[in-house]
C-alpha positions as CSV (number, residue, x, y, z in Angstrom):
1,M,80.0,-1.0,17.9
2,Q,81.7,0.1,21.2
3,S,83.6,3.3,21.7
4,F,87.0,3.1,23.4
5,Y,88.2,6.5,22.3
6,R,86.4,9.8,22.9
7,L,87.2,13.4,22.5
8,P,85.6,16.3,24.4
9,T,84.3,17.7,21.1
10,A,83.0,14.4,19.6
11,N,79.6,12.9,20.5
12,S,79.1,9.2,20.7
13,M,77.0,8.5,17.6
14,A,77.4,4.7,18.2
15,T,75.8,4.9,21.6
16,A,72.9,7.2,20.4
17,L,72.3,4.9,17.4
18,D,72.3,1.8,19.6
19,I,69.7,3.3,21.9
20,R,67.5,4.4,19.0
21,L,67.7,1.0,17.3
22,R,66.9,-0.8,20.6
23,D,63.9,1.5,21.1
24,N,62.6,0.2,17.7
25,Q,62.8,-3.4,18.8
26,R,61.1,-5.8,21.1
27,R,63.8,-7.9,22.8
28,D,64.4,-10.9,25.0
29,K,68.0,-10.0,25.8
30,P,70.0,-10.5,23.7
31,T,67.6,-11.8,21.1
32,V,65.5,-9.4,18.9
33,L,62.0,-10.8,18.8
34,E,60.4,-8.2,16.6
35,V,61.3,-5.0,14.8
36,L,58.7,-2.4,15.8
37,R,59.8,0.4,13.4
38,V,62.1,0.7,10.5
39,E,64.1,3.8,10.0
40,P,63.9,5.7,6.7
41,R,66.3,4.5,4.0
42,Q,67.9,7.9,3.5
43,L,68.6,8.2,7.2
44,V,70.2,4.7,7.4
45,E,72.3,5.5,4.3
46,R,73.6,8.7,6.0
47,W,74.4,6.9,9.3
48,T,76.3,4.2,7.3
49,A,78.3,6.8,5.5
50,Q,79.1,8.6,8.8
51,L,80.1,5.4,10.6
52,C,82.4,4.4,7.7
53,A,84.0,7.9,7.7
54,A,84.5,7.6,11.5
55,V,86.1,4.2,11.3
56,A,88.4,5.4,8.4
57,W,89.4,8.4,10.6
58,L,90.2,6.2,13.6
59,E,92.2,3.8,11.4
60,S,94.2,6.7,10.0
61,L,95.2,7.5,13.6
62,G,96.2,3.9,14.2
63,L,93.4,3.3,16.7
64,T,91.5,0.6,14.9
65,H,92.1,-1.9,12.1
66,N,90.3,-2.2,8.7
67,D,88.1,-5.1,9.7
68,P,85.7,-4.0,12.5
69,A,83.3,-6.7,13.3
70,P,80.1,-6.6,15.4
71,R,80.3,-7.9,19.0
72,Q,79.1,-11.4,19.5
73,H,76.7,-11.9,22.4
74,A,76.9,-15.0,24.4
75,P,73.6,-17.0,24.6
């Protein structure tokens, strides 16, 4: 997920989450070679709920559509 809209009072959860997930991986850019650590299920469920709420809020402002898709990395 990329952030194109930011507010002074909002933190960039997507950026922090991306950094945390990448720290738990061994990569050969852009390929994940190995997952070094798995986050606790409750934490992942909380992140998922927060990301869904954030996308719903952005959609309510007309800043996104209802079908966000992950970025595709070129090989």
